C-alpha positions as CSV (number, residue, x, y, z in Angstrom):
1,M,-2.3,30.1,-13.8
2,E,-1.6,27.7,-16.7
3,Q,1.7,26.8,-15.2
4,W,0.0,25.7,-12.0
5,L,-2.5,23.5,-13.9
6,S,0.4,22.0,-15.9
7,V,2.3,21.2,-12.7
8,I,-0.8,19.7,-11.0
9,S,-1.6,17.6,-14.0
10,E,2.0,16.3,-14.4
11,V,2.6,15.6,-10.7
12,G,-0.9,14.9,-9.4
13,F,-1.6,11.7,-11.3
14,P,1.6,9.9,-10.2
15,I,1.0,10.9,-6.6
16,I,-2.6,9.5,-6.7
17,V,-1.3,6.2,-8.3
18,T,1.4,5.9,-5.7
19,L,-1.0,6.5,-2.8
20,Y,-3.4,3.9,-4.3
21,L,-0.7,1.3,-4.7
22,L,0.8,1.9,-1.2
23,N,-2.7,1.5,0.3
24,R,-3.1,-1.9,-1.5
25,I,0.3,-3.1,-0.4
26,E,-0.3,-2.0,3.2
27,S,-3.4,-4.2,3.5
28,K,-1.5,-7.2,2.0
29,L,1.4,-6.6,4.4
30,D,-1.0,-6.6,7.3
31,T,-2.4,-9.9,6.3
32,L,1.1,-11.3,5.8
33,N,2.1,-10.0,9.2
34,H,-0.9,-11.6,10.9
35,S,-0.2,-15.0,9.2
36,I,3.4,-15.0,10.3
37,Q,2.4,-14.2,13.9
38,M,-0.1,-17.1,13.9
39,L,2.4,-19.5,12.5
40,P,4.0,-20.7,15.8
41,S,0.7,-21.5,17.3
42,E,-0.4,-23.4,14.2
43,L,2.8,-25.4,14.2
44,Q,2.3,-26.3,17.8
45,K,-1.1,-27.8,17.0
46,L,0.5,-30.2,14.6
């Protein structure tokens, strides 16, 4: 039982941090993607 707790504590924290960072990066990539898609229409307005 102690081995499982050790494995979860050693592996669980990096997994949670990785998922959190991936979630933040995903939202920023969505914003960047939208900006790039809108760029041609904005350039035509000029």
